[in-house]
N, C-alpha and C positions, 0 to 999 in steps of 0.2 A: 400821549403828548406830555412834555415836561411842564412842570408848574413854573410860574414866574416867581423868582426870588422876592421881588417887590411885594407880591401878594402874600407870600408866606411870612415875610418879615412884618408886614402891617398887621397880620393876624396875631402873631405871637410875641412881638417885641415887648409888650407891656409885662409879660410874665418874667422875662429876663431882667427888665428894668427894676422889678421888685426883688430881684435876687433869688428867684425861684429856679429850680432845676426840674422842669416838667419831664415826664416820661412819654413814651409813644402814645399810650392810651389817653393821657391827659390832653395831649396835643390834638389827637384825632377827635376826642370828645368836644374840644373847643371848636374845631373846624366845623363839625356837624351843628353845634349850637349856634354858630355864627353864619350858618348857611354858606360856607365857603364853596368855591367851585370844586368840581370833581378832581381836577388835576392837583389841587392843593391837598385835598383829602388823601388821594393816592400817594402823593409824595410823603406826607407825614406817616402814613401807614407803612411805608417802606423801612422805617426806623426799627432798630432793635428795641428791646424792652428796657434798656438802661436809661437812667435819668440823663438828660442833656445838660451839660454844665454851663453852656453859654450860647449866645446867638451865633457866634462865629463857628462853634463846634457843630451846631445844627446845620449851618450852611455847608460846612465841609462834609458832613455825613450825607446830606442830600445830593451834593455834587458827586460823591463817591458812588452813590446809588443811581446816578444818572437820572435824577428826578427833577433837577433844575438846570 
């Protein structure tokens, strides 16, 4: 099942607001630390290993991977 973009955004928005560019592992680690639901974890795990430059880029990547 696809993750809710609202859930993903609520989990990671603060990283991008700080100007960070987290990579897949950092996002997955955060999801586990925050006890995110399995769909969110699976969605973030679908990313490649490159840093994600923006929240919009994250959304586009997850849409392309059919995860949201």
